[in-house]
Each structure stands twice: as C-alpha cells, then as structure tokens.
DOSEMAR-982043 format. One line per field, with one value per residue (C-alpha): residue number from 1; x, y, z. Coordinates in steps of 0.001 Angstrom, whole numbers, plus 524288, in hexadecimal, padded with zeros to 5 digits. Example, Ala and Ser with C-alpha at 12.3 -4.5 7.8 and 13.67 -1.06 7.14 Angstrom:
// DOSEMAR-982043
nr = 1 / 2
u = 8300C / 83566
v = 7EE6C / 7FBDC
w = 81E78 / 81BE4
// end
This chain:
// DOSEMAR-982043
nr = 1 / 2 / 3 / 4 / 5 / 6 / 7 / 8 / 9 / 10 / 11 / 12 / 13 / 14 / 15 / 16 / 17 / 18 / 19 / 20 / 21 / 22 / 23 / 24 / 25 / 26 / 27 / 28 / 29 / 30 / 31 / 32 / 33 / 34 / 35 / 36 / 37 / 38 / 39 / 40 / 41 / 42 / 43 / 44 / 45 / 46 / 47 / 48 / 49 / 50 / 51 / 52 / 53 / 54 / 55 / 56 / 57 / 58 / 59 / 60 / 61 / 62 / 63 / 64 / 65 / 66 / 67 / 68 / 69 / 70 / 71 / 72 / 73 / 74 / 75 / 76 / 77 / 78 / 79 / 80 / 81 / 82 / 83 / 84 / 85 / 86
u = 80000 / 804FE / 806EC / 8094F / 8164C / 81816 / 810DC / 81652 / 812C9 / 81741 / 814AC / 80B45 / 8092C / 80759 / 7FC23 / 7FA44 / 7F3AF / 7EA09 / 7F52A / 7FC29 / 806D0 / 80B6A / 80A41 / 80DBC / 80305 / 8069C / 801ED / 8027D / 8088A / 807EE / 80D70 / 8189A / 812BA / 81902 / 81502 / 81979 / 821FA / 8285C / 825B9 / 81DA4 / 81A87 / 80C43 / 80A63 / 7FC2E / 7FD51 / 806D1 / 8048C / 80173 / 805D0 / 80C0C / 817B6 / 81823 / 81B7B / 82A34 / 8295C / 82DF1 / 825B6 / 8267A / 8255E / 81D37 / 81770 / 8098A / 7FE80 / 7F45D / 7E7B6 / 7DB00 / 7CD1D / 7C380 / 7B508 / 7AB88 / 7A10C / 7A011 / 79891 / 78D73 / 78BE6 / 788CD / 77B12 / 77504 / 768B1 / 75FBF / 75DEA / 750E0 / 748BE / 74C6F / 741B4 / 74502
v = 80000 / 80DA2 / 817FA / 826A3 / 82969 / 837C9 / 84319 / 84CF3 / 85B4D / 8685D / 876C9 / 87CAC / 88A10 / 891DA / 8972D / 89FB5 / 899A4 / 8A0DA / 8A57E / 8ABE0 / 8A180 / 89DAF / 88EE4 / 8858F / 87E92 / 8705C / 866FA / 85828 / 852AA / 8442D / 8390E / 82F9D / 8221E / 815BF / 80A5B / 7FC31 / 80044 / 80BA5 / 81A26 / 820E1 / 82F2A / 8329A / 84068 / 8449D / 8526D / 85CAE / 86A56 / 875BD / 881E3 / 88F32 / 88EFA / 881C0 / 875CF / 873CA / 864FC / 863FB / 85D06 / 85957 / 84B40 / 84AF1 / 84056 / 83D43 / 84462 / 83BAB / 83DDE / 83A19 / 83C2E / 83F06 / 840AB / 844EE / 83B6C / 82F73 / 83158 / 828EE / 831B0 / 83DFF / 842E7 / 846DE / 84F12 / 8530E / 861B8 / 867C3 / 85BF2 / 8544E / 85A73 / 85BFC
w = 80000 / 7FCA5 / 80705 / 805E7 / 80C95 / 808D6 / 80289 / 7F8EC / 7FA52 / 7F503 / 7F779 / 7ED90 / 7F387 / 7FFFA / 807E6 / 813E0 / 81FB6 / 8286C / 83136 / 825B5 / 8249B / 8170A / 81505 / 80A00 / 80289 / 7FFD0 / 7F551 / 7F6D1 / 7EA6E / 7ED4F / 7F573 / 7F6E2 / 7F859 / 7FD8C / 7F4C4 / 7F407 / 7E867 / 7EFE9 / 7F1D2 / 7E755 / 7E4D6 / 7E1FF / 7DCC8 / 7DE4E / 7D8FB / 7D423 / 7D99D / 7D0C9 / 7D7F6 / 7D62B / 7D622 / 7CF63 / 7D7A2 / 7D8BE / 7D91F / 7E741 / 7F181 / 7FFD0 / 80441 / 810B5 / 81956 / 814F5 / 81BB3 / 821D1 / 81AA1 / 82105 / 81CC2 / 8276F / 8264F / 830CD / 82C78 / 8240D / 8176F / 81C5A / 82863 / 82088 / 82333 / 81631 / 816AC / 80BA9 / 80B5E / 807A7 / 80B54 / 7FF20 / 7F6B7 / 7E842
// end
C-alpha cells in the first residue's frame, strides 16, 4: 500500500493578516509517496502566479487531513417550505 511521506509546497504570493503582518501564501504542488517500487513524486498542480514560479519547492511532512461533519447525511431534518402546495 502506498503512503504519503512528504508534501511539496511553494510560495505563490503574499498577504497581510488582520494584525498588519505580511505573510507568505503557499500552494501545495504534490506529494512524495512511498510505494513498493520505491519513492515516487506525484505532481498535482503547477502554480500560475506573478512573478512566475521559479521551480523551487519545499519538502514538508504531510499535514494530517481529516473530514469532520456535524451530522450524518441520514440525520438531516428536511422540511417542505410553503406547505408543499404547487
């Protein structure tokens, strides 16, 4: 089974946070994946930015991504508005 061992990211711009601090805006390019055949590079996207991307990227530990939902789909209470008259 394949496993993501690193993520690739690069700076694509800057922004100012609410405290007035200048911060870098990052773009996730892809992943380095450990497979039975060895490490592989998976590029998901190439950034389009101004100035153009230099080709350099950082290799970072993967971020844990979780999906959380407040309710299951079958717990959603659907109501007909307007009494259902057509």
